[in-house]
C-alpha positions in Angstrom: 43.1 297.1 108.1 40.8 294.2 107.3 42.7 291.2 105.9 41.5 289.1 103.0 41.1 286.1 105.3 38.3 284.3 107.0 39.2 283.5 110.6 36.1 281.4 111.5 32.8 280.2 110.3 30.1 280.1 113.0 27.5 277.3 113.0 24.4 277.8 115.2 23.6 274.8 117.4 21.1 274.0 120.1 23.4 271.9 122.3 27.1 272.6 121.9 28.2 269.3 123.5 25.9 267.2 121.3 27.0 269.2 118.2 30.7 268.7 119.1 30.2 265.0 119.4 28.4 264.8 116.0 30.9 266.9 114.1 33.9 265.1 115.7 32.2 261.8 114.7 31.6 263.0 111.2 35.2 264.2 110.7 36.9 261.4 112.7 38.3 263.8 115.3 38.8 263.4 119.1 36.5 265.5 121.3 37.9 268.6 122.9 36.8 271.1 125.5 33.8 273.4 125.2 34.7 277.0 125.8 32.7 279.5 127.8 29.8 277.0 128.1 28.6 277.7 124.5 31.5 277.5 122.0 33.4 274.6 120.5 36.1 275.1 117.9 36.4 272.1 115.6 40.0 271.6 114.7 40.3 272.1 111.0 43.2 272.0 108.5 43.5 275.2 106.5 42.9 278.8 107.4 39.4 279.0 108.7 38.1 277.7 112.0 34.7 276.1 112.4 33.0 277.3 115.5 29.9 275.6 116.9 28.0 278.2 119.0 24.9 277.5 121.1 24.5 281.0 122.6 21.2 282.5 121.7 20.4 279.8 119.1 17.8 281.3 116.8 17.7 278.6 114.1 19.9 276.9 111.6 21.5 278.0 108.4 19.1 276.1 106.2 18.7 278.0 102.9 22.1 277.4 101.3 25.3 275.9 102.7 27.6 278.6 104.1 30.7 276.5 103.5 31.7 273.1 102.2 33.9 270.3 103.5 36.6 269.3 101.0 37.0 265.7 99.8 39.1 264.0 97.2 36.5 261.2 96.8 32.9 262.4 96.8 31.5 258.9 96.4 33.3 257.6 99.4 32.4 260.7 101.4 28.7 260.2 100.5 28.9 256.5 101.6 30.5 257.6 104.9 27.6 260.1 105.5 25.1 257.4 104.6 26.7 254.9 107.0 26.5 257.6 109.8 22.8 258.1 109.0 23.0 261.9 108.4 19.7 263.7 107.9 18.4 264.6 104.4 21.4 263.2 102.5 21.1 264.4 98.9 22.6 262.6 95.9 26.0 263.2 94.5 25.4 266.0 92.0 27.5 266.6 88.9 29.9 264.0 90.3 31.2 266.8 92.5 29.1 267.5 95.6 26.3 266.5 97.9 24.4 268.2 100.7 23.0 267.0 104.0 21.9 268.4 107.4 23.4 268.3 110.8 21.2 267.4 113.8 20.3 271.1 114.2 19.1 271.5 110.6 22.2 273.4 109.3 22.6 272.6 105.6 26.1 271.3 104.9 27.9 270.4 101.7 30.8 268.1 100.8 32.6 268.9 97.5 35.4 267.7 95.4 36.2 270.9 93.5 39.5 272.7 92.7 40.7 274.9 95.6 39.9 278.6 95.6 42.7 280.7 94.1 45.1 282.0 96.7 45.6 285.7 97.0 49.3 286.8 97.3 50.4 287.4 100.9 
């Protein structure tokens, strides 16, 4: 049966090692090993994994963010991204979120919003 869980979110990237370095720098994480020459699993807290995948790169997720990173301080998170020089850094909107792009053009979001409701196990 299909479970009501997300196991991983895949992010298309051109160069998996460069993407690993960028995401690890953004999140303050040590760099780990690239798997199978095209996958890097960013160590995340919570249930879903973030998988950077360079196999058959066909372009970024650019229309809408497909996920958001959580924050408890959207202003400090925005300042952090500005200091890193992230591309196309948008303003903090509604005091709750902002968007930006990774080096491959994937649209990302950081948000300070209540957690999604948990489904009973």
